[in-house]
GUKOL-995207 format. One line per 2 residues: their letters; for each residue x negated, y, z negated of N, C-alpha, C. Coordinates in steps of 0.02 Angstrom, whole numbers, plus 50000, padded with zeros to 5 digits. Example, Ala and Ser with C-alpha at 12.3 -4.5 7.8 and 13.67 -1.06 7.14 Angstrom:
2
as> 49340,49716,49610,49385,49775,49610,49340,49835,49610  49358,49888,49646,49316,49947,49643,49355,50002,49606
This chain:
73
xx> 51019,48806,40404,50993,48768,40472,51038,48717,40464  51057,48707,40525,51111,48636,40537,51082,48589,40575
xx> 51022,48543,40561,50990,48509,40597,51014,48480,40662  51073,48452,40654,51117,48408,40699,51128,48455,40754
xx> 51160,48521,40753,51174,48566,40791,51104,48577,40830  51061,48601,40785,50981,48608,40830,50957,48545,40877
xx> 50956,48473,40848,50964,48436,40896,50984,48431,40968  51040,48433,40951,51088,48446,41013,51077,48505,41071
xx> 51047,48574,41029,51023,48624,41076,50965,48602,41110  50920,48567,41071,50854,48560,41100,50869,48474,41144
xx> 50920,48439,41130,50932,48402,41201,50962,48439,41265  50997,48475,41243,51030,48499,41315,50981,48533,41359
xx> 50946,48572,41324,50863,48607,41356,50823,48564,41385  50822,48495,41338,50771,48450,41388,50815,48422,41434
xx> 50879,48422,41445,50914,48379,41482,50916,48303,41463  50923,48285,41405,50922,48221,41381,50992,48203,41352
xx> 51022,48157,41374,51070,48131,41346,51079,48101,41298  51150,48092,41264,51152,48065,41193,51124,47989,41205
xx> 51149,47939,41274,51123,47884,41294,51046,47871,41282  51015,47919,41311,50930,47916,41322,50909,47931,41257
xx> 50921,47968,41219,50907,47986,41141,50910,47909,41108  50972,47885,41109,50990,47835,41086,50940,47771,41093
xx> 50945,47754,41148,50880,47713,41178,50814,47726,41139  50792,47799,41143,50735,47803,41137,50714,47807,41042
xx> 50776,47807,41021,50752,47813,40932,50741,47751,40912  50762,47689,40915,50816,47671,40942,50890,47667,40918
xx> 50950,47681,40918,51001,47658,40891,51059,47664,40938  51113,47662,40916,51186,47659,40942,51204,47730,40979
xx> 51229,47724,41028,51249,47819,41057,51304,47853,40991  51333,47820,40977,51380,47841,40935,51350,47867,40862
xx> 51304,47831,40841,51255,47862,40807,51215,47916,40798  51209,47936,40867,51183,48010,40906,51234,48054,40879
xx> 51302,48049,40914,51348,48101,40891,51366,48110,40838  51350,48051,40794,51352,48060,40709,51296,48109,40690
xx> 51248,48108,40717,51169,48155,40703,51212,48219,40708  51251,48241,40755,51251,48317,40770,51290,48332,40730
xx> 51347,48306,40690,51374,48330,40630,51355,48334,40562  51277,48304,40567,51216,48326,40502,51208,48382,40490
xx> 51215,48401,40428,51179,48458,40391,51103,48424,40389  51109,48370,40368,51029,48352,40331,51004,48292,40368
xx> 50962,48254,40372,50931,48212,40391,50875,48184,40367  50863,48118,40367,50794,48080,40331,50718,48111,40390
xx> 50679,48106,40344,50625,48144,40385,50593,48080,40438  50600,48010,40398,50587,47982,40468,50623,47977,40533
xx> 50688,47987,40545,50733,47991,40585,50704,48053,40623  50699,48105,40595,50699,48172,40617,50631,48172,40655
xx> 50565,48130,40617,50500,48131,40660,50512,48110,40721  50546,48042,40726,50567,47997,40786,50597,48062,40847
xx> 50645,48088,40810,50690,48144,40864,50622,48191,40882  50605,48202,40850,50560,48268,40873,50506,48240,40930
xx> 50468,48167,40905,50438,48144,40953,50461,48143,41020  50525,48104,41022,50553,48100,41092,50588,48159,41111
xx> 50596,48222,41092,50621,48280,41116,50545,48321,41129  50501,48291,41110,50452,48349,41105,50464,48416,41083
xx> 50501,48404,41001,50506,48471,40987,50498,48473,40898  50460,48514,40866,50434,48507,40815,50503,48522,40767
xx> 50539,48503,40753,50601,48514,40700,50588,48533,40641  50511,48519,40632,50513,48507,40548,50468,48594,40548
xx> 50430,48631,40590,50408,48674,40581,50482,48726,40605  50539,48713,40626,50594,48759,40608,50611,48748,40550
xx> 50615,48708,40519,50641,48704,40439,50596,48756,40408  50519,48727,40422,50473,48776,40387,50488,48870,40401
xx> 50496,48875,40460,50529,48940,40478,50583,48977,40434  50628,48944,40453,50685,48944,40408,50669,48941,40325
xx> 50647,48923,40273,50603,48918,40207,50585,48990,40215  50532,49008,40249,50508,49047,40250,50530,49113,40255
xx> 50591,49119,40282,50642,49172,40304,50673,49172,40235  50707,49137,40197,50744,49132,40154,50709,49146,40077
xx> 50636,49113,40073,50601,49152,40022,50582,49228,40039  50568,49250,40086,50556,49323,40103,50618,49368,40080
xx> 50664,49339,40094,50745,49367,40084,50758,49383,40013  50725,49332,39979,50746,49334,39902,50702,49391,39868
x> 50645,49407,39893,50609,49459,39867,50632,49528,39870
């Protein structure tokens, strides 16, 4: 799971710009663009982004984990 890509997709669906997310987190707009290229992220930052975008990215990770575990059986 590429968390940066997932965040960008949810932002697009919600109509939230990088500037809006940056103000809400808070951070610089350039940092938001850096987040898009990340494959992982701190739980603290992901929690804040989840709240702002009203999307449970932790649930997404959990589903991905479950799917990978089932594939190993």
